[in-house]
C-alpha positions in Angstrom: -78.6 -22.6 44.3 -75.2 -21.4 45.4 -72.1 -23.4 44.5 -72.1 -26.9 46.1 -69.3 -28.0 48.3 -68.2 -30.5 45.7 -68.0 -27.9 42.9 -66.3 -25.5 45.2 -63.7 -28.1 46.1 -63.1 -28.9 42.5 -62.6 -25.3 41.7 -60.0 -24.9 44.5 -58.1 -28.0 43.5 -58.1 -27.0 39.8 -56.9 -23.5 40.6 -54.1 -24.8 42.9 -52.9 -27.2 40.3 -52.7 -24.5 37.6 -50.9 -22.2 40.0 -47.9 -24.5 40.0 -47.3 -24.0 36.3 -48.4 -20.5 35.4 -45.9 -17.6 35.2 -48.3 -14.9 34.1 -48.7 -12.5 37.1 -52.4 -11.7 36.3 -53.3 -15.4 35.8 -51.4 -16.2 39.0 -53.5 -13.6 41.0 -56.7 -14.9 39.4 -55.8 -18.5 40.4 -54.7 -17.5 43.8 -58.1 -16.0 44.4 -60.0 -19.0 42.9 -57.9 -21.4 45.0 -59.9 -19.9 48.0 -63.2 -21.0 46.3 -66.0 -19.3 44.4 -66.0 -16.2 46.6 -62.2 -15.7 46.3 -62.3 -12.8 43.8 -65.1 -11.2 45.7 -63.1 -11.5 48.9 -60.2 -9.6 47.3 -62.7 -7.0 46.1 -64.0 -6.5 49.6 -60.5 -6.1 50.9 -59.8 -3.3 48.4 -63.2 -1.6 49.1 -62.4 -1.5 52.8 -59.1 0.2 52.0 -60.7 2.8 49.6 -61.4 5.4 52.4 -61.8 8.3 49.9 -64.1 6.2 47.7 -62.0 7.2 44.7 -62.5 3.7 43.1 -58.8 3.7 42.3 -55.7 2.0 43.8 -52.1 3.1 43.8 -49.3 0.5 44.0 -49.0 0.7 47.8 -52.7 0.1 48.3 -52.7 -2.7 45.7 -49.8 -4.5 47.4 -51.2 -4.0 50.9 -54.6 -5.4 49.8 -53.0 -8.5 48.3 -51.0 -9.1 51.5 -53.9 -8.4 53.8 -56.0 -10.9 51.9 -53.3 -13.5 52.5 -52.4 -14.3 48.9 -48.9 -15.6 49.8 -48.6 -17.2 46.4 -47.9 -13.7 45.0 -44.3 -12.6 45.3 -43.5 -8.8 45.5 -42.2 -9.1 41.9 -45.5 -10.8 40.8 -47.5 -8.0 42.5 -45.4 -5.3 40.8 -45.8 -6.9 37.3 -49.5 -7.4 37.9 -50.0 -3.8 38.9 -48.0 -2.6 35.8 -50.2 -4.7 33.6 -53.3 -3.0 34.8 -51.8 0.4 34.9 -51.9 0.8 31.1 -51.4 4.5 31.0 -48.6 4.5 33.5 -50.4 6.9 35.8 -49.4 5.1 39.0 -53.0 4.1 39.8 -55.5 1.6 38.5 -59.2 1.8 38.1 -60.8 -0.5 40.7 -63.8 -1.6 38.6 -61.7 -2.2 35.5 -59.3 -4.3 37.6 -62.1 -6.6 38.8 -63.5 -7.0 35.3 -60.1 -8.1 34.0 -59.4 -10.4 37.0 -62.6 -12.4 36.5 -62.0 -15.7 34.7 -62.8 -15.5 30.9 -66.4 -16.6 30.4 -68.5 -16.9 27.2 -71.5 -14.7 26.8 -73.9 -17.7 27.0 -72.8 -18.2 30.6 -72.9 -14.5 31.4 -76.5 -14.3 30.1 -77.6 -17.2 32.3 -76.1 -15.6 35.4 -77.8 -12.2 34.5 -81.1 -14.0 34.0 -80.8 -15.8 37.3 -80.0 -12.5 39.1 -83.0 -10.8 37.5 -85.3 -13.6 38.6 -84.2 -13.4 42.2 -84.3 -9.6 42.2 -88.0 -9.3 42.3 -88.1 -5.7 43.3 -85.8 -4.7 40.5 -83.7 -2.5 42.7 -80.4 -4.2 41.8 -80.1 -6.1 45.2 -81.2 -9.5 46.2 -82.5 -9.7 49.8 -84.4 -12.2 51.9 -87.7 -10.6 50.9 -86.8 -11.0 47.2 -86.2 -14.7 47.7 -89.5 -15.5 49.4 -91.6 -17.4 46.9 -88.7 -17.8 44.5 -86.2 -19.9 46.5 -87.8 -22.9 48.1 -86.4 -23.9 51.5 -89.0 -26.7 52.2 -86.4 -29.4 51.7 -83.6 -27.8 53.7 -82.8 -30.2 56.6 -82.6 -27.5 59.2 -86.0 -26.2 58.1 -87.5 -29.7 58.2 -86.3 -30.3 61.7 -87.5 -26.9 62.9 -84.1 -25.6 63.8 -84.2 -22.7 61.3 -87.1 -20.5 60.1 -87.6 -19.8 56.4 -85.9 -16.4 56.9 -82.8 -18.0 58.5 -82.5 -20.5 55.6 -82.8 -17.7 53.0 -80.2 -15.6 54.9 -77.7 -18.5 54.9 -78.3 -18.9 51.1 -77.5 -15.2 50.6 -74.5 -15.4 52.9 -73.0 -18.1 50.6 -72.4 -15.4 48.0 -70.6 -13.2 50.6 -67.1 -13.7 51.8 -66.7 -10.9 54.4 -69.4 -8.5 55.6 -72.5 -10.8 55.0 -74.9 -7.8 55.0 -77.8 -9.7 53.6 -77.7 -7.8 50.3 -76.2 -9.2 47.1 -75.4 -6.9 44.2 -75.3 -7.9 40.6 -71.5 -7.5 40.7 -71.2 -9.9 43.7 -73.5 -12.4 42.1 -71.5 -12.3 38.9 -68.2 -12.5 40.7 -69.4 -15.6 42.6 -70.6 -17.4 39.5 -67.5 -16.5 37.6 -65.7 -18.5 40.2 -68.1 -21.4 39.8 -67.8 -21.2 36.0 -64.1 -21.6 36.2 -64.6 -25.1 37.7 -67.0 -26.2 34.9 -65.4 -26.9 31.5 -68.5 -27.9 29.7 -70.9 -25.1 28.6 -73.9 -27.5 28.4 -73.3 -28.6 31.9 -73.1 -25.1 33.2 -76.3 -24.3 31.3 -78.1 -27.2 32.8 -76.8 -26.4 36.3 -78.0 -22.8 36.2 -81.4 -23.7 34.6 -82.1 -26.4 37.2 -81.0 -24.2 40.1 -83.1 -21.2 39.2 -85.8 -22.8 37.1 -84.8 -20.8 34.0 -86.8 -21.4 30.9 -86.4 -20.1 27.3 
């Protein structure tokens, strides 16, 4: 299942607490995103994608700064933004690769967790087209115990769509990519210190077996 409200709240509180003590601009940006919950990094990603009109998959400093301001990351000062951009602009070209930036912004995560997330995505993506849709979820994600399904307020499709929307922060297009799924669970992972607990959580949620 998607991140529970409790886990999401724990993530936000943990990130906000760390924000008060970190001076590293990249870590500050990462924590500022996570303080908005498990979809925080994906939300910033969406903001940048909207700005990328020419689909160059790159950002100059002006775009980078505007994206951070547009997303409302007030924790980042202009100096923080400048230092963060320069950290990612390793070759000094004046632009940063969008995909590389997102990879480096994700919280560090051991391979054992990444493998579980990848397996969960593969299980949900029944058609193997790299997207999880409502049709993929039918027969895989059980909505029979959802309270709004039980009282007849929502259909199965509506329950499944709400589940998908929990991974989205902006457009909610009913399609979840592998990148979006990974970004979401990178956020969840940041709130779970114990690998064994994360393993149990993912296996129980998606009925993963060895």
